[in-house]
C-alpha positions as CSV (number, residue, x, y, z in Angstrom):
1,X,50.3,-66.7,70.9
2,X,46.8,-67.6,71.7
3,X,45.8,-71.5,70.9
4,X,42.3,-72.7,69.4
5,X,41.6,-76.4,69.3
6,X,38.6,-77.3,67.4
7,X,37.6,-81.1,67.2
8,X,34.3,-82.5,65.5
9,X,32.6,-85.7,66.6
10,X,30.5,-87.3,64.8
11,X,28.3,-85.4,62.1
12,X,25.5,-83.1,62.3
13,X,21.9,-84.6,60.8
14,X,19.0,-81.7,61.5
15,X,16.4,-83.6,62.5
16,X,13.1,-84.1,60.5
17,X,10.3,-81.9,62.3
18,X,6.6,-81.3,61.4
19,X,6.2,-77.4,61.1
20,X,4.7,-75.5,63.7
21,X,1.4,-74.6,63.3
22,X,1.9,-71.2,63.4
23,X,4.0,-71.5,60.0
24,X,0.6,-72.6,58.7
25,X,-1.2,-69.3,59.1
26,X,-1.0,-67.1,56.2
27,X,0.7,-63.7,56.6
28,X,-2.5,-61.7,56.4
29,X,-3.7,-63.2,59.4
30,X,-1.1,-62.8,61.8
31,X,-0.2,-59.6,61.0
32,X,-4.1,-58.6,61.5
33,X,-4.2,-59.6,65.0
34,X,-0.7,-58.2,65.7
35,X,-1.6,-54.7,64.1
36,X,-5.0,-55.2,66.4
37,X,-2.5,-54.8,69.6
38,X,0.2,-53.2,68.5
39,X,0.9,-49.7,70.1
40,X,2.5,-48.0,66.8
41,X,0.2,-46.6,64.4
42,X,-0.6,-49.5,62.0
43,X,-3.0,-50.7,60.0
44,X,-3.6,-54.3,57.8
45,X,-5.4,-53.7,54.5
46,X,-6.5,-57.3,52.0
47,X,-6.4,-56.6,48.5
48,X,-9.4,-55.0,47.8
49,X,-8.1,-52.2,50.2
50,X,-10.8,-53.3,53.0
51,X,-9.3,-52.7,56.8
52,X,-8.7,-55.7,58.3
53,X,-7.1,-54.7,61.3
54,X,-6.1,-51.1,62.9
55,X,-4.2,-50.1,66.3
56,X,-5.9,-47.9,68.8
57,X,-3.2,-45.3,68.3
58,X,-3.8,-45.6,63.9
59,X,-7.5,-44.9,64.8
60,X,-6.5,-42.2,67.2
61,X,-4.1,-40.3,64.6
62,X,-7.2,-40.3,62.0
63,X,-9.4,-39.2,64.2
64,X,-11.6,-42.4,63.5
65,X,-13.2,-43.8,66.8
66,X,-12.6,-47.4,67.8
67,X,-10.9,-49.9,65.7
68,X,-13.4,-52.0,65.9
69,X,-16.0,-49.3,64.0
70,X,-13.2,-49.0,61.0
71,X,-12.9,-52.7,59.9
72,X,-14.9,-53.4,57.2
73,X,-14.8,-50.3,55.3
74,X,-12.8,-49.6,52.9
75,X,-9.4,-47.3,53.2
76,X,-10.3,-44.9,51.1
77,X,-13.6,-44.4,52.7
78,X,-12.2,-44.6,56.1
79,X,-9.9,-41.7,55.5
80,X,-10.5,-38.0,54.5
81,X,-7.7,-37.9,51.9
82,X,-6.6,-34.6,50.8
83,X,-3.8,-32.9,48.2
84,X,-1.1,-31.3,48.9
85,X,-2.0,-27.7,47.9
86,X,-3.3,-24.7,49.3
87,X,-7.3,-25.3,48.2
88,X,-6.7,-28.9,50.5
89,X,-9.1,-30.5,48.1
90,X,-9.9,-34.3,48.2
91,X,-7.8,-36.3,46.2
92,X,-9.5,-38.0,43.1
93,X,-9.4,-42.1,42.9
94,X,-6.4,-41.9,40.6
95,X,-4.2,-40.1,43.3
96,X,-5.7,-42.6,45.8
97,X,-4.4,-45.3,44.2
98,X,-0.9,-44.1,44.1
99,X,-1.2,-43.7,48.2
100,X,1.6,-46.4,50.0
101,X,-1.4,-48.8,51.0
102,X,-2.5,-49.5,47.7
103,X,0.9,-49.0,45.7
104,X,2.3,-52.0,48.0
105,X,-0.2,-54.2,46.8
106,X,-0.7,-53.4,43.3
107,X,3.6,-52.5,42.5
108,X,4.4,-56.0,44.8
109,X,6.9,-53.8,46.2
110,X,8.1,-51.9,49.4
111,X,6.5,-48.5,49.6
112,X,6.9,-45.2,50.9
113,X,5.1,-41.6,51.0
114,X,3.3,-38.6,52.6
115,X,-0.3,-38.1,53.2
116,X,-2.3,-35.5,54.3
117,X,-5.3,-36.9,55.8
118,X,-8.1,-34.3,57.7
119,X,-8.4,-36.2,60.6
120,X,-12.0,-35.1,61.9
121,X,-14.1,-31.7,60.1
122,X,-12.8,-28.7,61.1
123,X,-10.0,-29.7,62.2
124,X,-6.1,-28.7,60.5
125,X,-4.9,-31.3,58.0
126,X,-2.5,-33.9,59.5
127,X,0.3,-35.0,57.3
128,X,2.0,-38.5,58.0
129,X,4.8,-40.7,56.7
130,X,3.5,-44.1,55.4
131,X,5.8,-46.8,54.9
132,X,4.3,-50.3,53.4
133,X,5.2,-53.9,52.3
134,X,3.1,-55.9,50.9
135,X,1.7,-59.1,52.5
136,X,2.2,-62.2,50.6
137,X,0.1,-65.7,51.1
138,X,1.2,-68.7,48.3
139,X,3.5,-65.9,46.6
140,X,0.4,-64.0,45.8
141,X,0.1,-60.1,47.5
142,X,-2.7,-60.9,49.7
143,X,-2.6,-57.7,51.0
144,X,-0.5,-54.6,52.5
145,X,1.0,-53.5,56.3
146,X,1.0,-49.8,56.7
147,X,3.2,-47.8,59.8
148,X,2.3,-44.6,60.1
149,X,4.4,-41.5,61.4
150,X,2.7,-37.8,61.7
151,X,5.3,-35.4,60.6
152,X,5.1,-32.4,62.6
């Protein structure tokens, strides 16, 4: 039968430390820089729905050109959101408020749902799965981070 012996030499006292500089950078700013260079389709918006960062693959997925051209626009103005009917009508403002990136800000919780978007005029609609988390700053929601996956 195996035998294990444990001995402790002196008490362990954690050393006081000064927090690293990165710990003082707000969550939104950290995610903004990460998303700007991410390979996955993702974006960060602030609490007013203004796009702060978008990955190149996200911009390509939605047919928006270069990410730098989209940053600063509101999400509702940048994306051509449509409903799931055969007519594919543009979403009204009350329905836009329910899309995951905005719902996560309002509800202060994770949000997930499907979006239907027209990437470029004349192209067929694209359905994407959106998974969103709110981003906090000083215990308040300051924006959201969303990852997109095309539904094929």
